[in-house]
N, C-alpha and C positions, 0 to 999 in steps of 0.2 A: 490560525488558518481555519477556514471552513472545511466541512467534510469533503466537498467537491474539490477544493484546492489540495487537500491531503491526497485524495485519490489520484489527481493529476501528477502531483510531485512524486508519489510512489511509483506510478507507471514509468515515469522518466527515470527514476532512480534505479529501477530494476532492469533497465535496458531498452525500453520502447523508445523509438526515435520520435522526435517532436512531430514529424509528419504523420505518425501512426497513432497519435493521441489527440482526441478531439472532444468537443462538448456535444452532447446529444442535442437534437433540435429543440427540445423543450428547456435546455440550459440547466437542467437539474441533475444530469448524470455525465460522467466521463465514459467515453467509449474508446476502445483500442482496436486497431486493425491487425488482423492476423490473416496470413494467406492460408487458404485451404488447398486440398489436393488438386482442384481444378484451376488453381491460380487466380481465382476470383477473390476480391476483397471480402473479408468477413469481419464486420465490426461487431464487437461485443461490449456489453456494459462492464465497466471495471470499477467496482466499489469496494474500498478497503473494509467496509463494515460487514461484507459477505464472507462467511467463513470459507466458502469455496474458493475465494480469491486470496484471502490473507493467510489461511492455514498452510498452503504449500510454500508461501513466501516465508512464513515463520520457520518452517522446517528447513528450507534452503539456506537461510541466513542464521539458523540456530539462535533465534531471538524470542524465546518463549517468555511471556511476562509472568510476574509474580504479584499477587494481591497482598496489600498490607492490611493492617487491622482497621483502617479507616475507609476501605473500599476503593483505594487508588491502586492503579496498576503500574508496575515498573518493568522496564525492559532495557537491557544493556545495549550500548552502541558499540558493537564490535569488540575490539580489544583495547579500546581507548580508556576503559575504566570509568566511563560516564554512563549515566542512566537517564531515561526519559520517564516522565510520569504522565499518566492520562486517566481519564474516567472510565475507559473501557479497555479490555485486553486487545481488541483489534486496533484501536488507536495507538496504544503503546507499541505494538509491533510495527505499525506503519511509520510512526515517528522515529523509532530506533533505526529502521532500515534507511529512511531518508537521511537521518543524521549521520549514519555510517558512510553514506555515499557522498557526503559533502566534502 
């Protein structure tokens, strides 16, 4: 999966409805819609590589990655006893959450 596909799959996995997940006009970013207090649509960039996005997700799903001696990152997929491997901690978290929700 590409980075943008991972962001989209993660947004859907954590509960965003398909109608609330879209591609930014330049087709390089995923955006998610959230309602604000005035009930107007509020679209925000959703990128799993941003720690402000992935950090709270890691905390919510308790899926903090561990780095091995070769620089790979591993994160568990819920209680299934399975792990995902990735080249960054953010990607390991995202893939673990996506995998747990499948």
